[in-house]
C-alpha positions as a Python dict, from the first residue, in 0.01 Angstrom:
ca = {
    (1, 'X'): (0, 0, 0),
    (2, 'X'): (99, 320, 182),
    (3, 'X'): (-193, 443, 389),
    (4, 'X'): (-85, 810, 368),
    (5, 'X'): (-205, 945, 35),
    (6, 'X'): (-41, 1232, -151),
    (7, 'X'): (-290, 1445, -339),
    (8, 'X'): (-314, 1759, -549),
    (9, 'X'): (-553, 2026, -424),
    (10, 'X'): (-733, 2182, -722),
    (11, 'X'): (-895, 2515, -638),
    (12, 'X'): (-861, 2731, -950),
    (13, 'X'): (-979, 2711, -1308),
    (14, 'X'): (-617, 2696, -1423),
    (15, 'X'): (-531, 2402, -1197),
    (16, 'X'): (-842, 2217, -1316),
    (17, 'X'): (-736, 2258, -1678),
    (18, 'X'): (-396, 2106, -1600),
    (19, 'X'): (-541, 1818, -1395),
    (20, 'X'): (-794, 1723, -1662),
    (21, 'X'): (-530, 1755, -1935),
    (22, 'X'): (-306, 1511, -1745),
    (23, 'X'): (-595, 1268, -1703),
    (24, 'X'): (-651, 1257, -2079),
    (25, 'X'): (-356, 1019, -2103),
    (26, 'X'): (-529, 761, -1882),
    (27, 'X'): (-753, 489, -2017),
    (28, 'X'): (-937, 459, -1685),
    (29, 'X'): (-991, 695, -1389),
    (30, 'X'): (-1159, 665, -1051),
    (31, 'X'): (-1424, 921, -959),
    (32, 'X'): (-1613, 1011, -642),
    (33, 'X'): (-1804, 1302, -492),
    (34, 'X'): (-1862, 1436, -145),
    (35, 'X'): (-2178, 1637, -90),
    (36, 'X'): (-2419, 1755, 176),
    (37, 'X'): (-2793, 1697, 158),
    (38, 'X'): (-2964, 1757, 490),
    (39, 'X'): (-3232, 2018, 427),
    (40, 'X'): (-3190, 2082, 55),
    (41, 'X'): (-3382, 1939, -241),
    (42, 'X'): (-3066, 1917, -450),
    (43, 'X'): (-2729, 1780, -331),
    (44, 'X'): (-2473, 2046, -234),
    (45, 'X'): (-2142, 1947, -392),
    (46, 'X'): (-1850, 1990, -155),
    (47, 'X'): (-1566, 1798, -322),
    (48, 'X'): (-1477, 1599, -633),
    (49, 'X'): (-1217, 1321, -618),
    (50, 'X'): (-1028, 1200, -922),
    (51, 'X'): (-744, 946, -961),
    (52, 'X'): (-580, 865, -1293),
    (53, 'X'): (-350, 590, -1166),
    (54, 'X'): (-66, 833, -1100),
    (55, 'X'): (-205, 1131, -912),
    (56, 'X'): (-498, 1190, -681),
    (57, 'X'): (-680, 1518, -741),
    (58, 'X'): (-914, 1674, -485),
    (59, 'X'): (-1117, 1936, -670),
    (60, 'X'): (-1278, 2220, -475),
    (61, 'X'): (-1607, 2311, -646),
    (62, 'X'): (-1655, 2610, -416),
    (63, 'X'): (-1374, 2810, -578),
    (64, 'X'): (-1388, 2692, -941),
    (65, 'X'): (-1614, 2875, -1183),
    (66, 'X'): (-1548, 2693, -1512),
    (67, 'X'): (-1592, 2316, -1512),
    (68, 'X'): (-1566, 2275, -1889),
    (69, 'X'): (-1246, 2063, -1868),
    (70, 'X'): (-1405, 1831, -1612),
    (71, 'X'): (-1723, 1797, -1819),
    (72, 'X'): (-1510, 1710, -2122),
    (73, 'X'): (-1339, 1443, -1911),
    (74, 'X'): (-1676, 1304, -1800),
    (75, 'X'): (-1789, 1253, -2158),
    (76, 'X'): (-1454, 1145, -2306),
    (77, 'X'): (-1542, 811, -2472),
    (78, 'X'): (-1182, 686, -2449),
    (79, 'X'): (-1160, 705, -2069),
    (80, 'X'): (-1349, 457, -1851),
    (81, 'X'): (-1478, 610, -1528),
    (82, 'X'): (-1486, 384, -1223),
    (83, 'X'): (-1724, 464, -935),
    (84, 'X'): (-1857, 276, -635),
    (85, 'X'): (-2228, 272, -541),
    (86, 'X'): (-2273, 551, -791),
    (87, 'X'): (-2646, 632, -758),
    (88, 'X'): (-2610, 959, -570),
    (89, 'X'): (-2287, 1053, -752),
    (90, 'X'): (-2472, 1029, -1083),
    (91, 'X'): (-2738, 1263, -949),
    (92, 'X'): (-2464, 1513, -856),
    (93, 'X'): (-2306, 1496, -1202),
    (94, 'X'): (-2640, 1536, -1374),
    (95, 'X'): (-2749, 1828, -1156),
    (96, 'X'): (-2422, 2024, -1159),
    (97, 'X'): (-2278, 1941, -1499),
    (98, 'X'): (-2572, 1804, -1701),
    (99, 'X'): (-2338, 1522, -1793),
    (100, 'X'): (-2314, 1163, -1670),
    (101, 'X'): (-1979, 981, -1687),
    (102, 'X'): (-1940, 798, -2018),
    (103, 'X'): (-1837, 518, -2024),
    (104, 'X'): (-1883, 416, -1661),
    (105, 'X'): (-1856, 106, -1444),
    (106, 'X'): (-1956, 57, -1080),
    (107, 'X'): (-1750, -169, -854),
    (108, 'X'): (-2050, -241, -634),
    (109, 'X'): (-2225, -384, -941),
    (110, 'X'): (-1918, -594, -1027),
    (111, 'X'): (-1914, -721, -669),
    (112, 'X'): (-2262, -872, -715),
    (113, 'X'): (-2142, -1081, -1008),
    (114, 'X'): (-1817, -1209, -857),
    (115, 'X'): (-1960, -1324, -526),
    (116, 'X'): (-1868, -1034, -298),
    (117, 'X'): (-2223, -951, -188),
    (118, 'X'): (-2536, -779, -312),
    (119, 'X'): (-2438, -428, -200),
    (120, 'X'): (-2082, -455, -71),
    (121, 'X'): (-1950, -134, 87),
    (122, 'X'): (-1631, 35, -26),
    (123, 'X'): (-1453, -7, 307),
    (124, 'X'): (-1522, -382, 291),
    (125, 'X'): (-1362, -396, -53),
    (126, 'X'): (-1052, -217, 77),
    (127, 'X'): (-1033, -461, 367),
    (128, 'X'): (-1093, -759, 137),
    (129, 'X'): (-826, -671, -117),
    (130, 'X'): (-569, -485, 96),
    (131, 'X'): (-645, -581, 458),
    (132, 'X'): (-667, -211, 542),
    (133, 'X'): (-930, -77, 781),
    (134, 'X'): (-1038, 264, 656),
    (135, 'X'): (-1108, 530, 917),
    (136, 'X'): (-1474, 614, 859),
    (137, 'X'): (-1497, 880, 1131),
    (138, 'X'): (-1493, 1157, 870),
    (139, 'X'): (-1789, 1019, 675),
    (140, 'X'): (-2025, 1276, 829),
    (141, 'X'): (-1801, 1570, 748),
    (142, 'X'): (-1960, 1899, 645),
    (143, 'X'): (-1798, 1899, 302),
    (144, 'X'): (-1905, 2258, 241),
    (145, 'X'): (-1695, 2382, 534),
    (146, 'X'): (-1347, 2523, 478),
    (147, 'X'): (-1076, 2452, 558),
    (148, 'X'): (-1101, 2073, 552),
    (149, 'X'): (-851, 1913, 788),
    (150, 'X'): (-591, 1655, 688),
    (151, 'X'): (-793, 1365, 828),
    (152, 'X'): (-1094, 1463, 617),
    (153, 'X'): (-881, 1510, 306),
    (154, 'X'): (-716, 1170, 354),
    (155, 'X'): (-1061, 1013, 388),
    (156, 'X'): (-1171, 1173, 61),
    (157, 'X'): (-851, 1081, -121),
    (158, 'X'): (-875, 717, -12),
    (159, 'X'): (-1210, 683, -188),
    (160, 'X'): (-1042, 705, -529),
    (161, 'X'): (-684, 601, -448),
    (162, 'X'): (-796, 250, -352),
    (163, 'X'): (-1089, 235, -593),
    (164, 'X'): (-886, 214, -913),
    (165, 'X'): (-657, -77, -815),
    (166, 'X'): (-955, -254, -656),
    (167, 'X'): (-1143, -225, -985),
    (168, 'X'): (-844, -374, -1169),
    (169, 'X'): (-840, -672, -933),
    (170, 'X'): (-1216, -716, -960),
    (171, 'X'): (-1198, -701, -1338),
    (172, 'X'): (-956, -995, -1337),
    (173, 'X'): (-1218, -1197, -1151),
    (174, 'X'): (-1500, -1071, -1371),
    (175, 'X'): (-1340, -1177, -1700),
    (176, 'X'): (-1325, -1532, -1566),
    (177, 'X'): (-1705, -1532, -1557),
    (178, 'X'): (-1962, -1484, -1831),
    (179, 'X'): (-2104, -1171, -1671),
    (180, 'X'): (-1903, -884, -1822),
    (181, 'X'): (-2189, -782, -2053),
    (182, 'X'): (-2439, -813, -1769),
    (183, 'X'): (-2232, -573, -1557),
    (184, 'X'): (-2220, -326, -1845),
    (185, 'X'): (-2598, -352, -1886),
    (186, 'X'): (-2657, -294, -1516),
    (187, 'X'): (-2434, 15, -1518),
    (188, 'X'): (-2607, 148, -1828),
    (189, 'X'): (-2942, 99, -1654),
    (190, 'X'): (-2819, 300, -1352),
    (191, 'X'): (-2744, 592, -1581),
    (192, 'X'): (-3063, 555, -1782),
    (193, 'X'): (-3273, 586, -1466),
    (194, 'X'): (-3113, 926, -1392),
    (195, 'X'): (-3216, 1056, -1734),
    (196, 'X'): (-3585, 972, -1694),
    (197, 'X'): (-3776, 1294, -1642),
    (198, 'X'): (-3978, 1277, -1323),
    (199, 'X'): (-4353, 1322, -1375),
    (200, 'X'): (-4458, 1568, -1104),
    (201, 'X'): (-4823, 1486, -1165),
    (202, 'X'): (-4753, 1133, -1036),
    (203, 'X'): (-4555, 1242, -731),
    (204, 'X'): (-4860, 1199, -506),
    (205, 'X'): (-4839, 821, -554),
    (206, 'X'): (-4516, 817, -352),
    (207, 'X'): (-4685, 954, -40),
    (208, 'X'): (-4723, 689, 227),
    (209, 'X'): (-5077, 555, 272),
    (210, 'X'): (-5209, 745, -32),
    (211, 'X'): (-5384, 419, -124),
    (212, 'X'): (-5626, 482, 162),
    (213, 'X'): (-5780, 781, -17),
    (214, 'X'): (-6070, 771, -263),
    (215, 'X'): (-6045, 925, -610),
    (216, 'X'): (-6181, 1264, -506),
    (217, 'X'): (-5937, 1285, -214),
    (218, 'X'): (-5656, 1177, -444),
    (219, 'X'): (-5735, 1468, -674),
    (220, 'X'): (-5673, 1699, -376),
    (221, 'X'): (-5354, 1518, -282),
    (222, 'X'): (-5229, 1533, -641),
    (223, 'X'): (-5268, 1911, -649),
    (224, 'X'): (-5110, 1954, -305),
    (225, 'X'): (-4807, 1737, -386),
    (226, 'X'): (-4760, 1901, -725),
    (227, 'X'): (-4737, 2237, -547),
    (228, 'X'): (-4508, 2103, -271),
    (229, 'X'): (-4268, 1943, -519),
    (230, 'X'): (-4234, 2258, -729),
    (231, 'X'): (-4200, 2473, -416),
    (232, 'X'): (-3923, 2245, -289),
    (233, 'X'): (-3737, 2274, -620),
    (234, 'X'): (-3780, 2652, -632),
    (235, 'X'): (-3655, 2701, -275),
    (236, 'X'): (-3404, 2412, -290),
    (237, 'X'): (-3558, 2269, 23),
    (238, 'X'): (-3621, 1903, 106),
    (239, 'X'): (-3987, 1811, 54),
    (240, 'X'): (-4068, 1753, 420),
    (241, 'X'): (-3913, 2088, 511),
    (242, 'X'): (-4177, 2256, 295),
    (243, 'X'): (-4472, 2061, 438),
    (244, 'X'): (-4460, 1713, 586),
    (245, 'X'): (-4614, 1450, 359),
    (246, 'X'): (-4844, 1320, 632),
    (247, 'X'): (-4984, 1672, 667),
    (248, 'X'): (-5074, 1666, 298),
    (249, 'X'): (-5243, 1330, 348),
    (250, 'X'): (-5453, 1468, 634),
    (251, 'X'): (-5549, 1775, 433),
    (252, 'X'): (-5661, 1556, 142),
    (253, 'X'): (-5868, 1344, 382),
    (254, 'X'): (-6031, 1627, 578),
    (255, 'X'): (-6032, 1904, 315),
    (256, 'X'): (-6046, 2178, 580),
    (257, 'X'): (-6178, 2530, 518),
    (258, 'X'): (-6002, 2713, 801),
    (259, 'X'): (-5643, 2735, 925),
    (260, 'X'): (-5764, 2647, 1276),
    (261, 'X'): (-5823, 2293, 1149),
    (262, 'X'): (-5471, 2279, 1003),
    (263, 'X'): (-5325, 2365, 1344),
    (264, 'X'): (-5469, 2042, 1484),
    (265, 'X'): (-5208, 1834, 1297),
    (266, 'X'): (-4953, 2078, 1152),
    (267, 'X'): (-4672, 2282, 1304),
    (268, 'X'): (-4771, 2648, 1352),
    (269, 'X'): (-4480, 2758, 1132),
    (270, 'X'): (-4607, 2540, 845),
    (271, 'X'): (-4954, 2691, 884),
    (272, 'X'): (-4818, 3047, 906),
    (273, 'X'): (-4609, 3005, 590),
    (274, 'X'): (-4837, 2791, 376),
    (275, 'X'): (-5179, 2762, 542),
    (276, 'X'): (-5364, 2999, 309),
    (277, 'X'): (-5206, 2846, 0),
    (278, 'X'): (-5294, 2493, 110),
    (279, 'X'): (-5657, 2588, 174),
    (280, 'X'): (-5671, 2760, -166),
    (281, 'X'): (-5543, 2442, -333),
    (282, 'X'): (-5812, 2238, -155),
    (283, 'X'): (-6079, 2469, -295),
    (284, 'X'): (-5926, 2448, -643),
    (285, 'X'): (-5929, 2070, -626),
    (286, 'X'): (-6297, 2070, -539),
    (287, 'X'): (-6366, 2220, -883),
    (288, 'X'): (-6203, 1926, -1063),
    (289, 'X'): (-6461, 1728, -1261),
    (290, 'X'): (-6512, 1370, -1144),
    (291, 'X'): (-6404, 1230, -1480),
    (292, 'X'): (-6063, 1390, -1424),
    (293, 'X'): (-6006, 1234, -1082),
    (294, 'X'): (-5701, 1006, -1054),
    (295, 'X'): (-5762, 634, -1054),
    (296, 'X'): (-5774, 474, -707),
    (297, 'X'): (-5438, 341, -590),
    (298, 'X'): (-5445, -36, -554),
    (299, 'X'): (-5174, -201, -347),
    (300, 'X'): (-5020, -496, -523),
    (301, 'X'): (-5035, -697, -202),
    (302, 'X'): (-5417, -672, -213),
    (303, 'X'): (-5441, -813, -566),
    (304, 'X'): (-5611, -1152, -609),
    (305, 'X'): (-5372, -1446, -561),
    (306, 'X'): (-5077, -1216, -478),
    (307, 'X'): (-4949, -1434, -192),
    (308, 'X'): (-5007, -1757, -381),
    (309, 'X'): (-4833, -1640, -698),
    (310, 'X'): (-4542, -1469, -523),
    (311, 'X'): (-4482, -1784, -320),
    (312, 'X'): (-4467, -1981, -645),
    (313, 'X'): (-4239, -1731, -818),
    (314, 'X'): (-3992, -1721, -528),
    (315, 'X'): (-3960, -2099, -545),
    (316, 'X'): (-3961, -2127, -925),
    (317, 'X'): (-3697, -1858, -971),
    (318, 'X'): (-3442, -2081, -798),
    (319, 'X'): (-3489, -2340, -1072),
    (320, 'X'): (-3456, -2085, -1354),
    (321, 'X'): (-3185, -1849, -1234),
    (322, 'X'): (-2814, -1871, -1324),
    (323, 'X'): (-2665, -2114, -1075),
    (324, 'X'): (-2351, -1907, -1014),
    (325, 'X'): (-2543, -1596, -905),
    (326, 'X'): (-2740, -1522, -588),
    (327, 'X'): (-3114, -1512, -648),
    (328, 'X'): (-3129, -1143, -550),
    (329, 'X'): (-2890, -1047, -831),
    (330, 'X'): (-3107, -1209, -1094),
    (331, 'X'): (-3450, -1135, -949),
    (332, 'X'): (-3527, -903, -660),
    (333, 'X'): (-3867, -902, -491),
    (334, 'X'): (-3947, -583, -684),
    (335, 'X'): (-3868, -753, -1015),
    (336, 'X'): (-4079, -1058, -930),
    (337, 'X'): (-4365, -823, -842),
    (338, 'X'): (-4318, -654, -1180),
    (339, 'X'): (-4365, -992, -1348),
    (340, 'X'): (-4673, -1068, -1136),
    (341, 'X'): (-4828, -727, -1215),
    (342, 'X'): (-4749, -756, -1586),
    (343, 'X'): (-4915, -1098, -1603),
    (344, 'X'): (-5214, -971, -1407),
    (345, 'X'): (-5256, -677, -1650),
    (346, 'X'): (-5258, -902, -1955),
    (347, 'X'): (-4891, -875, -2055),
    (348, 'X'): (-4891, -525, -2214),
    (349, 'X'): (-4600, -522, -2460),
    (350, 'X'): (-4503, -164, -2378),
    (351, 'X'): (-4459, -247, -2008),
    (352, 'X'): (-4244, -559, -2015),
    (353, 'X'): (-4083, -638, -1678),
    (354, 'X'): (-3707, -617, -1626),
    (355, 'X'): (-3681, -996, -1601),
    (356, 'X'): (-3761, -1021, -1972),
    (357, 'X'): (-3492, -775, -2088),
    (358, 'X'): (-3119, -795, -2150),
    (359, 'X'): (-2908, -1058, -1980),
    (360, 'X'): (-3201, -1163, -1761),
    (361, 'X'): (-3430, -1247, -2054),
    (362, 'X'): (-3297, -1600, -2117),
    (363, 'X'): (-3369, -1700, -1757),
    (364, 'X'): (-3673, -1475, -1718),
    (365, 'X'): (-3850, -1640, -2010),
    (366, 'X'): (-3796, -1981, -1847),
    (367, 'X'): (-3956, -1843, -1533),
    (368, 'X'): (-4243, -1694, -1732),
    (369, 'X'): (-4312, -2031, -1897),
    (370, 'X'): (-4325, -2205, -1559),
    (371, 'X'): (-4553, -1930, -1431),
    (372, 'X'): (-4791, -1974, -1725),
    (373, 'X'): (-4814, -2348, -1664),
    (374, 'X'): (-4877, -2281, -1295),
    (375, 'X'): (-5156, -2032, -1375),
    (376, 'X'): (-5324, -2273, -1620),
    (377, 'X'): (-5318, -2548, -1358),
    (378, 'X'): (-5478, -2316, -1102),
    (379, 'X'): (-5755, -2164, -1316),
}
């Protein structure tokens, strides 16, 4: 395969219409994005890459005002969209276009089911299938800068030019297994996660060491993080560039009354910009009735029999899992912990763990049965 890639530079609404019209004739296209996210809350889209099997299109989002043709392509049910490690790309599509690619498949997901590794990188796939070493020196490009040089453009073009034929080769391997439906389920799950509306009132639980706080302190932290999250969205600024999370933790612990106390652990600029607001939020939180305090945060690792049960589950899963898949594909540590927590909480039917859904359910139910027998024997 020729390592120099010809591409079409799309920088007007008219050119985008033509490119998307041409792609309508394809049954499958490769998609990728390049973006910058250093200080911002939202990703800053710098480039869209598209390959329909004939032409590579590099789409400049900085000069195009009407993305209707591209959005129509994203949701065209007759065109499969191929991506690689699509998590952040999906976030870009959702944020900029309010549309996820439908239907969609991820080659990194396929790789897990055909023995190429749990999270195989794109450059490794190119090397594996074409014995080509991609030049990754442009990976840290400022994709919002213009003009982009030829080396950067070739890097971006390669991401889709190789992706489509690689997918076709991977698909040949996949259809020789029984995991096609499982791959489709996993890709659907990736998209479904992006559509779940984030509950800002629970954002405080993501702050490191929040479990150390009591319920009253957590009520302060909840109010502080709610404000920080909304402020970050409003100013399009990464959370820790508003106020560092460990500063919020300290404020919730100490509940200071004066900015002088804040200066003991916060940067003066943070205090100058937000000190009065933070102190006001602390005072507001003090008026919250005790019955409205958040529940204490309990670490799963501190639960009774956590180590014993997780040790059992890690051994038992090897007897229950599909023998042609790595354990991590069937059951990650997080998924085993889900099962442990669900069992500990009395198996609430509205909170079933992932191991008991979809393609995993056949094997997950075997594991659950072994776990039940183990628990009965250790009562």
